[in-house]
C-alpha positions as CSV (number, residue, x, y, z in Angstrom):
1,M,-25.9,37.9,15.2
2,K,-24.6,34.7,13.7
3,S,-27.0,34.8,10.8
4,L,-26.0,38.5,10.2
5,N,-22.3,37.5,10.0
6,L,-23.2,34.7,7.5
7,F,-25.1,37.3,5.4
8,F,-22.2,39.7,5.3
9,S,-19.8,36.8,4.5
10,S,-22.0,35.7,1.5
11,V,-22.1,39.3,0.3
12,V,-18.3,39.6,0.5
13,L,-18.0,36.4,-1.4
14,V,-20.2,37.5,-4.2
15,L,-18.4,40.8,-4.5
16,T,-15.1,39.1,-4.5
17,L,-16.1,36.7,-7.2
18,G,-17.6,39.5,-9.3
19,S,-14.3,41.5,-9.2
20,V,-12.0,38.9,-10.6
21,P,-12.0,37.5,-14.1
22,N,-13.8,34.2,-14.7
23,V,-11.1,31.6,-14.6
24,Q,-12.1,28.0,-15.1
25,A,-10.0,25.6,-13.1
26,E,-9.0,22.4,-14.8
27,V,-10.5,19.3,-13.3
28,E,-8.6,16.1,-13.6
29,I,-10.5,12.9,-14.3
30,A,-9.4,9.3,-13.9
31,L,-8.0,8.1,-17.2
32,M,-10.1,4.9,-17.3
33,D,-13.2,7.1,-17.0
34,L,-12.4,8.7,-20.3
35,V,-11.4,5.7,-22.4
36,D,-12.4,2.2,-23.3
37,V,-9.7,-0.4,-23.7
38,Q,-10.0,-2.2,-27.0
39,G,-10.3,-6.0,-26.5
40,I,-11.9,-5.6,-23.0
41,R,-15.6,-5.3,-23.5
42,E,-18.9,-6.8,-22.4
43,N,-20.7,-9.3,-24.6
44,Q,-24.5,-10.0,-24.9
45,L,-26.2,-13.4,-24.7
46,V,-29.8,-14.3,-25.7
47,G,-32.0,-17.3,-25.4
48,Y,-35.5,-18.6,-25.7
49,G,-37.1,-20.2,-22.7
50,M,-40.2,-21.2,-20.8
51,V,-41.5,-19.9,-17.5
52,V,-43.9,-22.3,-15.7
53,G,-46.1,-22.0,-12.6
54,L,-47.9,-18.8,-13.4
55,D,-51.2,-19.6,-11.8
56,G,-53.4,-19.0,-14.8
57,N,-51.5,-15.9,-16.0
58,G,-49.6,-17.5,-18.8
59,D,-50.0,-17.4,-22.6
60,R,-53.4,-18.0,-24.1
61,N,-54.3,-20.7,-26.7
62,Q,-53.7,-18.4,-29.6
63,V,-50.0,-18.4,-28.9
64,K,-49.2,-21.6,-30.7
65,F,-45.4,-21.7,-30.2
66,T,-45.9,-22.0,-26.4
67,S,-47.8,-25.3,-26.7
68,Q,-45.3,-26.5,-29.4
69,S,-42.4,-25.8,-27.1
70,I,-43.9,-27.6,-24.2
71,T,-44.8,-30.6,-26.5
72,N,-41.2,-30.8,-27.7
73,M,-39.8,-30.6,-24.2
74,L,-42.1,-33.4,-22.9
75,R,-41.0,-35.6,-25.8
76,Q,-37.4,-35.2,-24.7
77,F,-38.4,-36.6,-21.3
78,G,-40.2,-39.6,-22.9
79,V,-43.8,-38.2,-22.7
80,Q,-45.4,-39.0,-26.1
81,L,-48.3,-36.8,-27.3
82,D,-50.4,-37.3,-30.3
83,E,-50.0,-34.9,-33.2
84,S,-53.6,-33.8,-32.7
85,T,-53.2,-33.1,-29.0
86,D,-53.4,-29.4,-28.2
87,P,-52.5,-28.9,-24.5
88,K,-54.5,-26.1,-22.9
89,L,-51.7,-24.3,-21.1
90,R,-52.5,-21.4,-18.8
91,N,-49.5,-21.6,-16.4
92,V,-46.7,-21.4,-19.1
93,A,-45.3,-18.4,-20.9
94,S,-42.7,-18.1,-23.7
95,V,-40.0,-15.7,-22.8
96,S,-36.8,-14.2,-24.0
97,V,-33.8,-14.5,-21.8
98,T,-30.9,-12.0,-22.0
99,A,-27.6,-11.6,-20.1
100,T,-24.5,-9.6,-20.3
101,V,-21.1,-11.2,-19.8
102,S,-18.4,-9.0,-18.3
103,A,-15.0,-8.7,-19.9
104,M,-12.8,-11.8,-19.5
105,A,-15.3,-13.7,-17.3
106,G,-14.3,-17.2,-16.5
107,V,-16.1,-20.6,-16.7
108,G,-18.3,-21.1,-13.7
109,Q,-19.1,-17.5,-13.0
110,T,-22.7,-16.6,-12.5
111,L,-24.7,-13.9,-14.5
112,D,-27.8,-11.9,-13.8
113,I,-30.4,-12.5,-16.4
114,V,-33.5,-10.6,-17.6
115,V,-36.7,-12.5,-18.5
116,A,-39.4,-10.9,-20.7
117,S,-42.6,-12.3,-22.0
118,I,-42.9,-12.9,-25.8
119,G,-46.6,-14.0,-25.9
120,D,-49.7,-12.5,-24.2
121,A,-49.0,-13.6,-20.7
122,K,-50.5,-11.3,-18.1
123,S,-47.7,-11.7,-15.5
124,L,-44.6,-13.6,-14.8
125,R,-44.9,-13.3,-11.0
126,G,-44.3,-16.5,-9.2
127,G,-42.9,-18.3,-12.2
128,T,-39.8,-20.4,-12.6
129,L,-37.6,-20.3,-15.7
130,L,-36.7,-23.8,-17.0
131,M,-33.2,-24.5,-18.2
132,T,-32.4,-22.3,-21.1
133,P,-29.2,-22.2,-23.2
134,L,-27.9,-18.7,-23.9
135,R,-26.1,-18.0,-27.2
136,G,-23.7,-15.4,-28.5
137,V,-23.8,-13.6,-31.8
138,D,-21.9,-16.5,-33.3
139,G,-24.7,-18.9,-32.4
140,E,-22.6,-20.9,-29.9
141,V,-23.9,-21.7,-26.4
142,Y,-21.9,-19.8,-23.7
143,A,-24.2,-20.0,-20.6
144,V,-27.2,-21.9,-19.2
145,A,-29.9,-20.1,-17.3
146,Q,-32.5,-21.4,-14.8
147,G,-34.2,-20.1,-11.6
148,N,-37.1,-18.3,-10.0
149,V,-38.2,-15.1,-11.6
150,V,-38.3,-12.0,-9.5
151,V,-40.9,-9.5,-10.8
152,G,-41.1,-5.9,-9.6
153,G,-44.5,-5.2,-11.1
154,V,-48.0,-6.3,-10.4
155,S,-51.2,-6.4,-12.4
156,A,-54.8,-6.9,-11.2
157,E,-58.1,-7.1,-13.3
158,G,-61.7,-7.3,-12.2
159,R,-64.6,-9.0,-13.9
160,S,-66.1,-5.7,-14.9
161,G,-62.9,-5.0,-17.0
162,S,-61.3,-2.5,-14.6
163,K,-57.6,-3.0,-14.4
164,I,-54.7,-1.6,-12.4
165,T,-51.0,-2.1,-13.3
166,I,-47.9,-1.1,-11.3
167,N,-44.6,-1.1,-13.2
168,T,-44.3,-4.0,-15.6
169,A,-45.5,-7.5,-14.6
170,T,-44.3,-9.2,-17.8
171,T,-40.6,-8.6,-17.2
172,G,-38.5,-10.0,-14.4
173,R,-34.9,-10.8,-13.3
174,V,-33.2,-13.9,-12.0
175,P,-30.2,-12.8,-9.9
176,N,-27.2,-15.1,-10.6
177,G,-29.6,-17.1,-12.7
178,A,-27.1,-18.2,-15.4
179,T,-23.8,-20.0,-15.2
180,L,-21.0,-19.3,-17.8
181,E,-20.1,-22.6,-19.4
182,R,-17.6,-21.3,-22.0
183,E,-15.2,-18.4,-22.0
184,I,-15.6,-15.7,-24.7
185,P,-12.3,-15.4,-26.5
186,T,-10.4,-12.1,-26.5
187,D,-7.1,-11.0,-28.2
188,F,-6.2,-8.5,-25.5
189,N,-3.1,-10.4,-24.3
190,E,-2.0,-11.3,-27.9
191,Q,-1.7,-7.7,-29.2
192,D,1.6,-5.9,-29.2
193,K,-0.1,-2.6,-28.4
194,I,-2.9,-1.5,-26.1
195,T,-5.5,0.7,-27.8
196,L,-7.4,3.3,-25.8
197,N,-10.6,4.6,-27.4
198,L,-11.8,7.9,-26.1
199,R,-15.5,7.9,-25.2
200,K,-15.7,11.6,-26.1
201,P,-13.3,12.3,-29.0
202,N,-11.2,15.4,-28.3
203,F,-7.7,16.3,-29.6
204,T,-6.8,18.1,-26.3
205,T,-7.9,15.1,-24.2
206,A,-5.9,12.7,-26.5
207,K,-2.8,14.9,-26.2
208,N,-3.1,15.1,-22.4
209,I,-3.5,11.3,-22.2
210,V,-0.3,10.7,-24.2
211,R,1.6,13.2,-22.1
212,E,0.6,11.6,-18.8
213,I,1.4,8.1,-20.0
214,N,4.8,9.1,-21.4
215,D,5.6,10.9,-18.1
216,T,4.8,7.7,-16.2
217,F,6.3,5.0,-18.4
218,G,8.8,6.8,-20.5
219,P,9.0,8.7,-23.8
220,K,7.4,7.4,-26.9
221,V,5.4,4.7,-25.1
222,A,2.1,6.2,-26.2
223,V,1.1,8.0,-29.4
224,A,-2.2,9.7,-30.4
225,I,-3.5,8.3,-33.6
226,N,-6.4,10.8,-33.8
227,N,-8.8,12.6,-31.6
228,A,-10.5,9.3,-30.6
229,K,-7.7,6.8,-30.3
230,V,-4.4,6.5,-28.4
231,E,-2.0,3.5,-28.8
232,M,0.7,2.5,-26.4
233,R,3.3,-0.2,-26.4
234,A,2.8,-3.0,-24.0
235,P,4.9,-5.9,-22.6
236,K,4.2,-9.5,-23.8
237,D,4.3,-10.9,-20.3
238,T,0.8,-11.1,-18.9
239,Q,1.9,-10.2,-15.4
240,Q,3.7,-7.0,-16.6
241,R,0.7,-6.1,-18.7
242,V,-1.6,-6.4,-15.7
243,T,0.7,-4.2,-13.7
244,M,0.7,-1.6,-16.5
245,M,-3.1,-1.6,-16.6
246,S,-3.2,-1.1,-12.8
247,I,-0.9,1.9,-13.1
248,L,-3.1,3.3,-15.9
249,E,-6.1,3.1,-13.5
250,E,-4.3,5.5,-11.1
251,I,-3.5,8.2,-13.7
252,S,-5.6,11.3,-13.8
253,V,-5.9,13.5,-17.0
254,S,-7.2,17.0,-17.7
255,E,-10.2,16.7,-20.1
256,G,-10.3,19.0,-23.1
257,R,-12.8,21.7,-23.7
258,K,-16.3,20.3,-24.0
259,P,-18.4,21.3,-27.0
260,A,-21.1,23.9,-26.4
261,R,-24.5,22.2,-26.7
262,I,-28.1,22.8,-25.9
263,V,-30.3,19.7,-25.6
264,F,-34.0,19.8,-26.1
265,N,-36.4,17.0,-25.1
266,S,-39.5,17.7,-27.1
267,R,-41.5,15.1,-25.3
268,T,-40.9,16.3,-21.7
269,G,-40.1,20.0,-22.4
270,T,-36.7,19.6,-20.8
271,V,-34.0,22.1,-21.8
272,V,-30.4,21.6,-20.8
273,I,-27.8,24.3,-21.6
274,G,-24.1,23.4,-21.5
275,K,-21.6,25.5,-19.5
276,N,-19.7,26.9,-22.6
277,V,-22.8,28.2,-24.3
278,K,-22.5,31.9,-25.2
279,V,-24.4,34.3,-27.5
280,G,-23.5,37.2,-29.7
281,E,-25.1,40.5,-29.5
282,A,-28.8,40.1,-30.0
283,A,-32.2,41.7,-29.1
284,V,-34.9,39.3,-28.0
285,S,-38.6,40.0,-27.6
286,H,-41.0,37.2,-27.0
287,G,-44.8,37.3,-26.7
288,N,-47.7,34.8,-26.8
289,L,-51.0,35.0,-28.5
290,T,-54.0,33.7,-26.5
291,V,-57.1,32.9,-28.5
292,S,-60.2,32.2,-26.5
293,I,-63.5,31.1,-28.0
294,N,-66.7,30.9,-25.9
295,E,-69.7,29.1,-27.4
296,S,-73.2,29.8,-26.1
297,Q,-76.7,28.8,-27.2
298,Q,-79.8,31.0,-27.3
299,V,-83.4,30.2,-28.0
300,S,-85.1,32.3,-30.7
301,Q,-88.9,32.3,-31.1
302,P,-90.2,35.0,-33.5
303,N,-93.9,36.0,-33.3
304,A,-94.4,33.9,-30.3
305,F,-97.9,35.2,-29.5
306,A,-99.1,35.0,-33.2
307,G,-98.2,31.3,-33.4
308,S,-96.6,31.7,-36.8
309,G,-93.0,31.5,-35.8
310,N,-90.7,28.5,-35.4
311,T,-88.6,28.1,-32.3
312,E,-84.9,27.6,-33.1
313,V,-81.6,27.3,-31.2
314,V,-79.1,30.0,-32.3
315,Q,-75.4,29.4,-31.8
316,Q,-73.3,32.4,-30.6
317,S,-69.5,32.5,-30.6
318,D,-67.4,35.1,-28.7
319,V,-63.8,35.1,-30.0
320,N,-61.1,37.1,-28.2
321,I,-57.4,37.4,-29.0
322,D,-55.0,38.6,-26.3
323,E,-51.3,39.2,-27.0
324,M,-49.0,39.1,-24.0
325,K,-46.8,42.2,-23.9
326,S,-43.2,41.7,-23.2
327,N,-40.1,43.9,-23.1
328,M,-37.2,43.5,-25.5
329,M,-34.0,42.1,-24.0
330,I,-30.6,43.1,-25.4
331,W,-27.8,40.6,-24.8
332,P,-24.2,41.9,-25.4
333,V,-21.5,39.9,-27.1
334,G,-20.2,37.0,-25.0
335,T,-23.2,36.7,-22.8
336,E,-22.9,33.5,-20.7
337,L,-25.3,30.9,-19.4
338,N,-26.4,32.6,-16.2
339,T,-27.2,35.8,-18.0
340,I,-29.2,33.9,-20.6
341,V,-31.3,32.0,-18.0
342,S,-31.9,35.2,-16.0
343,A,-33.1,37.1,-19.0
344,V,-35.3,34.4,-20.3
345,N,-36.9,33.9,-16.8
346,S,-37.5,37.6,-16.6
347,L,-39.6,37.4,-19.7
348,G,-41.8,34.8,-18.0
349,A,-41.0,32.2,-20.7
350,T,-41.9,28.5,-20.3
351,P,-39.5,25.7,-21.4
352,T,-41.3,25.6,-24.7
353,D,-40.8,29.4,-25.1
354,L,-37.1,28.9,-24.2
355,M,-36.8,26.4,-27.0
356,S,-38.2,28.8,-29.5
357,I,-36.0,31.7,-28.3
358,L,-32.8,29.6,-28.5
359,Q,-33.7,28.2,-31.9
360,A,-34.3,31.7,-33.2
361,L,-31.0,32.9,-31.8
362,H,-29.3,29.9,-33.6
363,E,-31.0,30.8,-36.9
364,A,-29.9,34.4,-36.5
365,G,-26.3,33.3,-36.0
366,A,-26.0,34.7,-32.5
367,L,-25.7,31.4,-30.7
368,N,-22.3,29.5,-30.7
369,A,-23.8,26.2,-29.6
370,E,-25.0,23.0,-31.3
371,L,-28.8,22.3,-30.9
372,V,-29.6,18.7,-30.1
373,V,-33.2,17.6,-30.2
374,I,-34.0,14.2,-28.6
């Protein structure tokens, strides 16, 4: 009886929703999820380093810069090698080291780093990164990295040449493996204004942001420059500026209408249709042609008993063409997403077929959406 009541409840719900107009409720989103604050950004660092202790899985002899790097390092520690000396290194790999510095990070803070092989090392598992300076885009050293490399992949190879690989064994991480030695300068506290850059440019969203900020801090505090930028006056005092940014984090804003888009992934066959996609009046009929070719061989031996014929192999080809019959679908003006999907599914279309149908609708001018192919 309980399941029967649930069934009738769901039926009543569907009937109720179908009897009222489709009204989209506005959803408010946190302001800081919609914008980036100019002057507060992450910065990338990069360096060249050496990973040692690889148990024979390091770079081979043809990677010359690995042996040169080790030779230069040993000379710094007082170990003198002849120019003709070519150390046979199997436990060392040349690697790139990258890190991302969060906005306004201070000296002494630690950073996670990513280590990736540059040469032909088979694996970095069990290796240790030697001290590596990390530089910014200006060429200055901002951090120093060192530590044991954590590798999530594994690779094994047999003498017969058979090989198995899980994930990637030539890339690893060193959690908290770098220490920031120098702060990256920012002009955030020196500017008279705070600039908010919208992640998704939209005039309605920019208008709503300005309205919410002015309702909170007072009139004419914020002004929309365009659909992608909002500027607001800010106090010079750093403590007051921090308080203002804290209040901004608590403000919620109604986002403007999202553009109607259909995204195709040609590599995986994925089709994503946005909520606002609609079509004009159109008739759609979709069918597939299947061409099948069967090859067979027969032996022909004319005048077999007379002994004068030659035995030959004759190729025979059987070609058939089948066309799948499908009904024509008529979509009225303003058809929405759920109707499109139901109609296409009723035609038995695959994702590839769906791409073709939607592209044809777009070419016919019956689709009010942007097609994006990735």
